C-alpha positions, 0 to 999 in steps of 0.5 A: 583389488586396486581402487582408483579415483576414477572408479570411485568417482562413478556414479554410486547408484549406477547398476555395476559390477564395480559398485557391487563389490564397493558396496559389499565392502561397505565403501558406497552405500546400498543403492537408494531404492525409489520410492513408489507414488503410494509411499510418497503419499503415506509420508506425505500424511506423516508430516502434515500429521505432525502439525499441530491443528491451530497452524492451519487456522486463521485468526478467526478460527484460532479465536473461535477455537481457543477454548479447545486447546489445552494448557500446554497449547496455550503458549504455542497458540499466542505466539502463533496468533501474533504471528498471524496476525503480523501477516495480517497486518503486512498484507494490508499495508501491502493491499493499500493504495498508494497511487492516483487510479483511473476511475471508470464511470461504471465503477463509482458505486463501487469504488466510492460508495462501497469503498469500505469500512474506516476508508478516505476516497478523495475523488479528481473530476477533470477534463484533459487540456485543462491546465490546473486540472494537469496540476492536481492530478500531479500533485494527487499522484504525489500524496497517494504515494505519500498517504497510501492509507487513503484511496485517490481516484480521477475520473474525466468528468463528463464520463463519470458524471454526464454533461458535467459543465467544465466551469465547475472544474477541476472538482475534487470530492472527498468521502468517508465510507461511502458519504462525501464529507468535502467538497472543492469546486473550481477556484476554490481547489486553489490558485493556478500556482497552487503548491502541493503543500497548500493542497495537501494541508486543504486535504488534511482540513477535511480529515482524509490525511493526516499531515505532519505540516504544522501550520497552513503554507499558504500563510506563509505566503500571505504573511510574507507578502504582507511584510514586504508591502509594510516594508515598501511602505515604511521605506517609502515614508522615510523617502518622503520625509528625506525630500521634505527636509 
């Protein structure tokens, strides 16, 4: 019997006389028998039975059942617990805030009062069209990305608090675990040329964020102005002495 390439390239599972001949000579394997649904379920259950019970548990269940494992499983359980903890920590990092979110009036209690344990919240009350409010929203958006562990929120003032006066805008409230810890109203938020680092330093002093700034950026500006004024005074004195001589 001559075996051609074309013949050998046929589907080995086809029901043909040629494939039957090849199977009889052991050239191709026996035809696969299709598994029925019941067989598939049985096989899946057998595979699941091989899984250790701790592999189905979360961290709390592992802690509760740790006395039930024998010595052989202790090392595996500890490794699995570390894996679960790493997964939980990764999920926590992903679930942090990272953006300046808009607060609706009816969400105040949920988002602020019940923000959660160990959660700092920075809330900016603003009105569209006020330049200082626009500037602060811009800065807070950047700080929200830099400090995703802190919840940064903004809300149109008279929607969040009915009849809130524009003269108090911008307003920044700082909360920790639902309790107000600090507030900045109007000019207390900063000057019209407020820099990002200045707002960062201001919020860091409330405890809402942990900045890596080593000193108040505003101090550098004040020191430069003082030095400039001093230099001008010295120069003026020198010019006056020259004129007198």
